[in-house]
MDTraj code that builds the backbone (N, CA, C; nanometers):
import mdtraj as md
import numpy as np

residues = "GLN VAL GLN LEU VAL GLU SER GLY GLY GLY LEU VAL GLN PRO GLY GLY SER LEU ARG LEU SER CYS ALA ALA SER GLY PHE ILE PHE SER ALA PHE THR MET ASN TRP TYR ARG GLN ALA PRO GLY LYS GLU ARG GLU LEU VAL ALA THR ILE THR SER ALA GLY GLY THR THR TYR TYR LEU ASP SER VAL LYS GLY ARG PHE THR ILE SER ARG ASP ASN ALA LYS ASN THR VAL TYR LEU GLN MET ASN LYS LEU GLU ALA GLU ASP THR ALA VAL TYR TYR CYS TYR GLY PRO TYR GLY SER VAL LEU SER SER TRP GLY GLN GLY THR GLN VAL THR VAL SER SER".split()
xyz = np.array([
    [-14.1257, -2.7863, 7.6586],
    [-14.0118, -2.8609, 7.6039],
    [-13.8830, -2.8072, 7.6656],
    [-13.8080, -2.8973, 7.7285],
    [-13.6837, -2.8570, 7.7930],
    [-13.5767, -2.8296, 7.6871],
    [-13.5098, -2.7176, 7.7023],
    [-13.3943, -2.6862, 7.6177],
    [-13.2788, -2.6451, 7.7062],
    [-13.1623, -2.7017, 7.6786],
    [-13.0391, -2.6676, 7.7483],
    [-12.9355, -2.6328, 7.6419],
    [-12.8844, -2.5114, 7.6462],
    [-12.7916, -2.4657, 7.5433],
    [-12.6607, -2.4242, 7.6090],
    [-12.5562, -2.5030, 7.5825],
    [-12.4248, -2.4734, 7.6394],
    [-12.3464, -2.3795, 7.5493],
    [-12.2583, -2.3042, 7.6118],
    [-12.1669, -2.2181, 7.5369],
    [-12.0421, -2.1945, 7.6208],
    [-11.9396, -2.1400, 7.5572],
    [-11.8196, -2.1027, 7.6300],
    [-11.7004, -2.1941, 7.6123],
    [-11.7166, -2.3041, 7.5415],
    [-11.6034, -2.3931, 7.5194],
    [-11.5039, -2.3331, 7.4218],
    [-11.3916, -2.4031, 7.4065],
    [-11.2900, -2.3553, 7.3132],
    [-11.1564, -2.4203, 7.3390],
    [-11.0542, -2.3647, 7.2748],
    [-10.9166, -2.4112, 7.2892],
    [-10.8434, -2.3207, 7.3880],
    [-10.7789, -2.3816, 7.4852],
    [-10.7081, -2.3040, 7.5871],
    [-10.5786, -2.3755, 7.6210],
    [-10.4789, -2.2990, 7.6585],
    [-10.3506, -2.3582, 7.6965],
    [-10.3590, -2.4156, 7.8379],
    [-10.2753, -2.5137, 7.8673],
    [-10.2700, -2.5649, 8.0067],
    [-10.2476, -2.4505, 8.1039],
    [-10.3218, -2.4560, 8.2145],
    [-10.3152, -2.3495, 8.3140],
    [-10.4142, -2.2371, 8.2913],
    [-10.4798, -2.2391, 8.1776],
    [-10.5749, -2.1343, 8.1448],
    [-10.7115, -2.1568, 8.2065],
    [-10.8038, -2.0681, 8.1712],
    [-10.9391, -2.0708, 8.2278],
    [-11.0439, -2.0584, 8.1185],
    [-11.1597, -2.1151, 8.1460],
    [-11.2787, -2.0986, 8.0637],
    [-11.3998, -2.0959, 8.1553],
    [-11.5041, -2.0279, 8.1108],
    [-11.6315, -2.0329, 8.1825],
    [-11.7383, -2.0836, 8.0869],
    [-11.7977, -2.1960, 8.1227],
    [-11.9072, -2.2522, 8.0461],
    [-12.0399, -2.1998, 8.1007],
    [-12.1348, -2.1822, 8.0105],
    [-12.2702, -2.1409, 8.0481],
    [-12.3691, -2.2404, 7.9906],
    [-12.4790, -2.2576, 8.0622],
    [-12.5886, -2.3416, 8.0137],
    [-12.7185, -2.2654, 8.0373],
    [-12.7792, -2.2215, 7.9297],
    [-12.9059, -2.1501, 7.9370],
    [-13.0200, -2.2496, 7.9275],
    [-13.1078, -2.2477, 8.0270],
    [-13.2154, -2.3460, 8.0365],
    [-13.3512, -2.2821, 8.0117],
    [-13.4419, -2.3605, 7.9558],
    [-13.5791, -2.3149, 7.9361],
    [-13.6710, -2.4355, 7.9338],
    [-13.7996, -2.4094, 7.9529],
    [-13.8995, -2.5159, 7.9441],
    [-13.9356, -2.5816, 8.0748],
    [-13.8772, -2.5332, 8.1847],
    [-13.9114, -2.5864, 8.3160],
    [-13.8793, -2.4791, 8.4202],
    [-13.9232, -2.5052, 8.5439],
    [-13.9004, -2.4094, 8.6519],
    [-13.7582, -2.4283, 8.7018],
    [-13.6679, -2.3539, 8.6414],
    [-13.5246, -2.3719, 8.6637],
    [-13.4876, -2.3637, 8.8110],
    [-13.5462, -2.2696, 8.8817],
    [-13.5067, -2.2439, 9.0204],
    [-13.5460, -2.3551, 9.1160],
    [-13.6239, -2.4511, 9.0683],
    [-13.6720, -2.5584, 9.1554],
    [-13.5870, -2.6840, 9.1492],
    [-13.4882, -2.6876, 9.0607],
    [-13.4195, -2.8138, 9.0354],
    [-13.2672, -2.8053, 9.0447],
    [-13.2102, -2.9169, 9.0909],
    [-13.0659, -2.9378, 9.0839],
    [-13.0228, -2.9490, 8.9375],
    [-12.9049, -2.8958, 8.9100],
    [-12.8484, -2.9018, 8.7746],
    [-12.7078, -2.9622, 8.7811],
    [-12.6663, -3.0209, 8.6696],
    [-12.5373, -3.0913, 8.6640],
    [-12.4571, -3.0543, 8.5403],
    [-12.3263, -3.0650, 8.5538],
    [-12.2348, -3.0633, 8.4395],
    [-12.1673, -3.1999, 8.4319],
    [-12.1670, -3.2578, 8.3122],
    [-12.0961, -3.3818, 8.2822],
    [-11.9910, -3.3522, 8.1754],
    [-11.9022, -3.4485, 8.1568],
    [-11.8084, -3.4396, 8.0450],
    [-11.7800, -3.5791, 7.9910],
    [-11.7408, -3.5806, 7.8645],
    [-11.7048, -3.7066, 7.8009],
    [-11.5818, -3.6850, 7.7135],
    [-11.4752, -3.7529, 7.7501],
    [-11.3518, -3.7471, 7.6729],
    [-11.3530, -3.8587, 7.5684],
    [-11.2762, -3.8437, 7.4613],
    [-11.2724, -3.9469, 7.3571],
    [-11.2380, -4.0835, 7.4142],
    [-11.3198, -4.1828, 7.3823],
    [-11.2928, -4.3185, 7.4265],
    [-11.3267, -4.3472, 7.5714],
    [-11.3863, -4.2501, 7.6388],
    [-11.4199, -4.2677, 7.7807],
    [-11.5688, -4.2499, 7.8026],
    [-11.6145, -4.2989, 7.9182],
    [-11.7545, -4.2840, 7.9527],
    [-11.7814, -4.1412, 8.0009],
    [-11.9062, -4.1006, 7.9864],
    [-11.9466, -3.9694, 8.0367],
    [-11.9397, -3.9727, 8.1895],
    [-11.8860, -3.8659, 8.2490],
    [-11.8721, -3.8615, 8.3942],
    [-11.9288, -3.7315, 8.4505],
    [-11.9792, -3.7418, 8.5731],
    [-12.0345, -3.6248, 8.6414],
    [-11.9203, -3.5375, 8.6924],
    [-11.9226, -3.4125, 8.6568],
    [-11.8174, -3.3191, 8.6953],
    [-11.8586, -3.2348, 8.8153],
    [-11.9805, -3.1835, 8.8131],
    [-12.0242, -3.0949, 8.9207],
    [-12.1762, -3.0905, 8.9265],
    [-12.2270, -3.0652, 9.0467],
    [-12.3702, -3.0573, 9.0723],
    [-12.3974, -2.9372, 9.1595],
    [-12.5118, -2.8745, 9.1386],
    [-12.5523, -2.7634, 9.2247],
    [-12.7014, -2.7758, 9.2525],
    [-12.7381, -2.7623, 9.3783],
    [-12.8785, -2.7725, 9.4163],
    [-12.9562, -2.6485, 9.3750],
    [-13.0868, -2.6547, 9.3926],
    [-13.1756, -2.5550, 9.3332],
    [-13.1440, -2.4113, 9.3739],
    [-13.1148, -2.3904, 9.5011],
    [-13.0852, -2.2553, 9.5490],
    [-12.9353, -2.2269, 9.5507],
    [-12.8585, -2.3249, 9.5093],
    [-12.7143, -2.3071, 9.5048],
    [-12.6427, -2.3308, 9.6350],
    [-12.7150, -2.3833, 9.7348],
    [-12.6542, -2.3975, 9.8663],
    [-12.5605, -2.5146, 9.8812],
    [-12.5749, -2.6146, 9.7957],
    [-12.4914, -2.7337, 9.8043],
    [-12.4337, -2.7654, 9.6675],
    [-12.3060, -2.7981, 9.6672],
    [-12.2390, -2.8346, 9.5430],
    [-12.1612, -2.9643, 9.5622],
    [-12.1358, -3.0310, 9.4515],
    [-12.0559, -3.1531, 9.4491],
    [-11.9583, -3.1412, 9.3335],
    [-11.8360, -3.1948, 9.3537],
    [-11.7362, -3.1932, 9.2483],
    [-11.6666, -3.3280, 9.2358],
    [-11.6360, -3.3637, 9.1136],
    [-11.5482, -3.4760, 9.0857],
    [-11.4130, -3.4482, 9.1529],
    [-11.3545, -3.5499, 9.2127],
    [-11.2309, -3.5287, 9.2878],
    [-11.1229, -3.4589, 9.2047],
    [-11.1116, -3.4952, 9.0796],
    [-11.0018, -3.4427, 8.9986],
    [-11.0175, -3.2947, 8.9624],
    [-11.1355, -3.2373, 8.9878],
    [-11.1558, -3.0950, 8.9549],
    [-11.1729, -3.0083, 9.0794],
    [-11.1772, -3.0705, 9.1958],
    [-11.1938, -2.9936, 9.3199],
    [-11.0816, -2.8913, 9.3352],
    [-11.1220, -2.7698, 9.3711],
    [-11.0234, -2.6631, 9.3872],
    [-10.9900, -2.5908, 9.2584],
    [-11.0342, -2.6445, 9.1450],
    [-11.0066, -2.5801, 9.0159],
    [-11.1350, -2.5338, 8.9472],
    [-11.2430, -2.6104, 8.9627],
    [-11.3701, -2.5782, 8.8974],
    [-11.4696, -2.5274, 9.0017],
    [-11.5570, -2.4383, 8.9588],
    [-11.6631, -2.3872, 9.0447],
    [-11.7933, -2.3847, 8.9674],
    [-11.8951, -2.4523, 9.0209],
    [-12.0283, -2.4480, 8.9607],
    [-12.1099, -2.3407, 9.0316],
    [-12.1893, -2.2677, 8.9556],
    [-12.2753, -2.1648, 9.0139],
    [-12.3994, -2.1520, 8.9264],
    [-12.4948, -2.0762, 8.9742],
    [-12.6171, -2.0581, 8.8964],
    [-12.6748, -1.9207, 8.9234],
    [-12.7504, -1.8723, 8.8249],
    [-12.8249, -1.7472, 8.8378],
    [-12.9691, -1.7820, 8.8045],
    [-13.0500, -1.7982, 8.9065],
    [-13.1885, -1.8407, 8.8835],
    [-13.2717, -1.7320, 8.8145],
    [-13.2300, -1.6083, 8.8256],
    [-13.3004, -1.5011, 8.7548],
    [-13.2766, -1.5082, 8.6044],
    [-13.1643, -1.5681, 8.5652],
    [-13.1299, -1.5806, 8.4234],
    [-13.1464, -1.7235, 8.3721],
    [-13.1938, -1.8134, 8.4577],
    [-13.2108, -1.9544, 8.4185],
    [-13.0829, -2.0118, 8.3589],
    [-12.9721, -1.9834, 8.4226],
    [-12.8422, -2.0229, 8.3682],
    [-12.7560, -2.0847, 8.4782],
    [-12.6863, -2.1908, 8.4412],
    [-12.5887, -2.2528, 8.5292],
    [-12.4515, -2.2389, 8.4629],
    [-12.3506, -2.2172, 8.5460],
    [-12.2161, -2.1899, 8.4965],
    [-12.1169, -2.2938, 8.5494],
    [-12.0082, -2.3080, 8.4770],
    [-11.8957, -2.3869, 8.5257],
    [-11.7694, -2.3071, 8.4977],
    [-11.7127, -2.2512, 8.6036],
    [-11.5864, -2.1794, 8.5925],
    [-11.4736, -2.2802, 8.6068],
    [-11.3878, -2.2866, 8.5066],
    [-11.2797, -2.3848, 8.5045],
    [-11.1461, -2.3114, 8.5023],
    [-11.0690, -2.3293, 8.6085],
    [-10.9375, -2.2666, 8.6199],
    [-10.8294, -2.3734, 8.6219],
    [-10.7071, -2.3318, 8.5985],
    [-10.5913, -2.4230, 8.6012],
    [-10.6198, -2.5476, 8.5177],
    [-10.6662, -2.5259, 8.3974],
    [-10.7048, -2.6379, 8.3125],
    [-10.5854, -2.7244, 8.2752],
    [-10.6127, -2.8534, 8.2657],
    [-10.5113, -2.9531, 8.2340],
    [-10.5526, -3.0279, 8.1071],
    [-10.4560, -3.0914, 8.0442],
    [-10.4864, -3.1664, 7.9225],
    [-10.5946, -3.2714, 7.9480],
    [-10.5947, -3.3255, 8.0688],
    [-10.6926, -3.4291, 8.1040],
    [-10.8355, -3.3746, 8.1144],
    [-10.8506, -3.2444, 8.1127],
    [-10.9844, -3.1847, 8.1156],
    [-11.0452, -3.1758, 7.9755],
    [-10.9683, -3.2096, 7.8746],
    [-11.0197, -3.2058, 7.7377],
    [-11.1360, -3.3027, 7.7224],
    [-11.2503, -3.2504, 7.6779],
    [-11.3710, -3.3316, 7.6675],
    [-11.4826, -3.2451, 7.6088],
    [-11.5915, -3.3114, 7.5760],
    [-11.7153, -3.2393, 7.5485],
    [-11.7900, -3.2271, 7.6808],
    [-11.8282, -3.1064, 7.7149],
    [-11.8970, -3.0787, 7.8403],
    [-12.0469, -3.0609, 7.8142],
    [-12.1262, -3.1304, 7.8962],
    [-12.2704, -3.1311, 7.8790],
    [-12.3405, -3.0808, 8.0048],
    [-12.4442, -3.0066, 7.9829],
    [-12.5352, -2.9661, 8.0893],
    [-12.6458, -3.0709, 8.0977],
    [-12.6911, -3.1005, 8.2178],
    [-12.7969, -3.2017, 8.2363],
    [-12.8929, -3.1541, 8.3436],
    [-13.0219, -3.1654, 8.3133],
    [-13.1241, -3.1302, 8.4102],
    [-13.2590, -3.1229, 8.3417],
    [-13.3615, -3.0901, 8.4150],
    [-13.3671, -3.0771, 8.5599],
    [-13.3530, -3.2129, 8.6279],
    [-13.2545, -3.2244, 8.7196],
    [-13.2225, -3.3523, 8.7828],
    [-13.3410, -3.4058, 8.8624],
    [-13.3701, -3.5342, 8.8443],
    [-13.4771, -3.5984, 8.9187],
    [-13.6149, -3.5799, 8.8589],
    [-13.6212, -3.5184, 8.7441],
    [-13.7492, -3.4948, 8.6776],
    [-13.7616, -3.5841, 8.5546],
    [-13.8846, -3.6172, 8.5187],
    [-13.9068, -3.6920, 8.3947],
    [-13.8681, -3.6079, 8.2733],
    [-13.8505, -3.4788, 8.2949],
    [-13.8121, -3.3897, 8.1855],
    [-13.6615, -3.3818, 8.1651],
    [-13.5844, -3.4521, 8.2466],
    [-13.4385, -3.4417, 8.2398],
    [-13.3871, -3.4611, 8.0982],
    [-13.2962, -3.3693, 8.0585],
    [-13.2454, -3.3698, 7.9213],
    [-13.0984, -3.3325, 7.9199],
    [-13.0356, -3.3597, 7.8062],
    [-12.8963, -3.3210, 7.7833],
    [-12.8914, -3.2028, 7.6874],
    [-12.7948, -3.1159, 7.7096],
    [-12.7660, -3.0151, 7.6097],
    [-12.6888, -3.0773, 7.4948],
    [-12.6544, -2.9931, 7.3973],
    [-12.5839, -3.0444, 7.2789],
    [-12.4352, -3.0620, 7.3037],
    [-12.3854, -3.0043, 7.4120],
    [-12.2446, -3.0160, 7.4461],
    [-12.1606, -2.9027, 7.3904],
    [-12.0510, -2.8762, 7.4593],
    [-11.9546, -2.7764, 7.4125],
    [-11.8146, -2.8336, 7.4296],
    [-11.7331, -2.8222, 7.3262],
    [-11.6006, -2.8827, 7.3267],
    [-11.5019, -2.7953, 7.4033],
    [-11.4282, -2.8579, 7.4934],
    [-11.3185, -2.7921, 7.5635],
    [-11.1904, -2.8687, 7.5291],
    [-11.0953, -2.7974, 7.4742],
    [-10.9677, -2.8582, 7.4381],
    [-10.8558, -2.7837, 7.5082],
    [-10.7772, -2.8573, 7.5851],
    [-10.6655, -2.7985, 7.6580],
    [-10.5366, -2.8504, 7.5943],
    [-10.4666, -2.7588, 7.5305],
    [-10.3475, -2.7990, 7.4563],
    [-10.2575, -2.6796, 7.4339],
    [-10.1276, -2.7070, 7.4319],
    [-10.0313, -2.6008, 7.4020],
    [-9.9989, -2.6002, 7.2529],
])
top = md.Topology()
chain = top.add_chain()
for i, resn in enumerate(residues, 1):
    res = top.add_residue(resn, chain, resSeq=i)
    for name in ("N", "CA", "C"):
        top.add_atom(name, md.element.get_by_symbol(name[0]), res)
traj = md.Trajectory(xyz[None], top)
């Protein structure tokens, strides 16, 4: 049974930083691409960042390029999203999704990120 557990969200001032974590279990984590999505109130869920199985290739939503960094530790079955220079527009619930391309693909429960002064 796939489980994805996000943590690290919270309230931060504009310009601040947060690091989200997603602890995965129930599948061979090191074999699969993983994703971070987000959903702001009244908006559709959007793909924020992707990282391939060995971490060699990443993808970012244009609006977060240069500010967010996705990474993974396959020894810990965990994927991270380092978010710097946060803006009010980054306020959303952030979700981990994976294993990408598998019938086992699942969503985590989400973690709230609020950027406000």
